[in-house]
N, C-alpha and C positions, 0 to 999 in steps of 0.2 A: 504494500500500500504506500502511496506517495505521502511523504510527511507533510508537504504543503497542501496537496490535493484533498487530504482527509479533514483538514480544518474547516469548520463552517464559517460562512461570511455573515457577520452580524449586521443587521439593518437598524437604522434609527427611524424616528417618527417622520423625518423629512423625506425619506427615500422609499419609493415603492418599486417592487420588482414583479414582472410578469414573465412566466415561462410558458411558451406555446409553440408547437410545431418545430422543435429544435432550435428555437430562437429565444434569447433572453433580452428583455427590454427593461431598462432602468431609468426611472424618472425621478428628478429632484429639483431643487431650487435653481441650479445652474444649467439645467437642460435635460435632454433625453438622449440616451445612447442605446444602441442595439448591437448584439453580437450573435452570430450564427454559430451554433455549437457543432463541433466535429461529429461525425457519425458514431464514434465509439464512446462519446461522452454524453451524459445526461445531467440535468440540473433539476432540483425540486425545492419547493418552498415549504418550510416547516415553521409556522409562526413568524418570528422575526429573524429566522436563519435561512440562508441559502446553502444547500448541500450539493456538492459536485461529485458525481460518481461515474465510474467507467464500467462499460459492459463486459469487456474482456480483460485478459491479463497479458496480452501480447505487448511487444516493445513499443509500438506506436501508441497504443492506448495509455500505457504507463507514462510515456513522455508528454502526451497531451493533457493528462489529468492535472498535474500541477500548474501547467501553463494556463489552462482554461480557468482554473480557480483564481490565479493571480490576475488575469485579464478582467474577470468579473469583479474582483476586489477593487481594482483600479477604476472600473466604471462606477462603482458605488461611491468611492472617495471623490471621484471627479465631479459627479452630479451634486454631491453634498458640499464639498469645500472648493473644488477646482484645483488646477495645477498651474504653476507659474515658473517661468525661466526668465532670468535677468541677464541682459547683455550690456556691454559698454563699448563705446567706440573711442579709440585713441588715435590721435594723429592731427597735425595742423590742417585745418580746413575740412576735416572729416565731420559729417553731421547727418542727422536723420530727421525726417518729418513725415507725419501721417496726413495724406490728402485723400479724403473719401475712403475707399476700400483699398488704397495703395499705400505702401511704405516707400518713400523716396529717399534713397541713400546717396550721399556724395562721399565717395571713398577714394578720391584721387585719380579717378579715371577721367577721360575726356568728356564723358557724358554721365548724367545721373542715372542710377539704377532704380527702376520701378518694380517693386515686388508686390504681387497681388496677394493680399491677406486672405487666407482660406476662410471658408464659412465656419462659424463657431469659434473663431479665434479673435481676441481683441489685443491690439498692440497699442501701448501708450508710450510716448516719448517725453522724457524729462530732461531739461537742460540741453537739448539737441544731441546729447551723446549717450543717454541712458535709455534703454528699451526694456519694457516689461511685456512679456508675451504670456497671456492667460487664456485658459479654456478648460472645459470639462474632460477632454480626451487627452490622456497623458501622451500617447504616441504622437498625436498631431501637434501638440505643444512642443515636444522635443524635436520633431522633424522640422517644424517651422523655424525654431531657433537655430538648428544645424544648417538649414538652407540659407538663412541670413548670414550666419558666420562664414559660410563657404565663399561668399563674395569677396572677402578680404580677410584671410586668416592672419593672426598676429605673426609678423616677421621677426626673425631672431636677432636683428641688429639694433633696431630702435624700439621694437615692440608695437609698431603701428598696426592697426587693423581692428577687427571686431572680435571681442573675446567675451566669455562668460564672466559675470561678476565673481571675483575671488579666484579666477584662473591664474595660475602662475606660469609665466613664459620665461624660460631660461634664455638669457641674453648672451650673445657671443661677444668676444673682445673686439673684433674688427682689426683692420690693418694698423700697424704702427709704423711711423716714418723714422 
């Protein structure tokens, strides 16, 4: 039995879960998320607990058991509290601004970069250099932050670029004359 998969998922009063036709729908104050269960995994509701079980004992079923339980746990946490990633931009003249459903980044290229903000994600910019990416879907929040960071990763000589708040970039010495 999977150590993670056998643990029940506790629900609060703010969150409701519906299981029907191999699909789990989680509703809460931050939004609604759905997840299609793999064929070897089932979920059932017991009062204020969600139990994830597997039908067989083969390798694929065992590997999907803990994964599915973790995905459902993240959905419950996401619709209740939400997830957040913070980014910061370092560099002279580097800045960001939100215009409608687009994030406009000036990162030292000859043109500004226009990033379309995905549905369900909110991006706020503070001081033109601090970005906060928030939403109920943990995967989508992390992927959006990684996509924005990929436009200009921190370079090792001056540390210019987009980085996560608290990320440490090892700086190289550079040439000496």
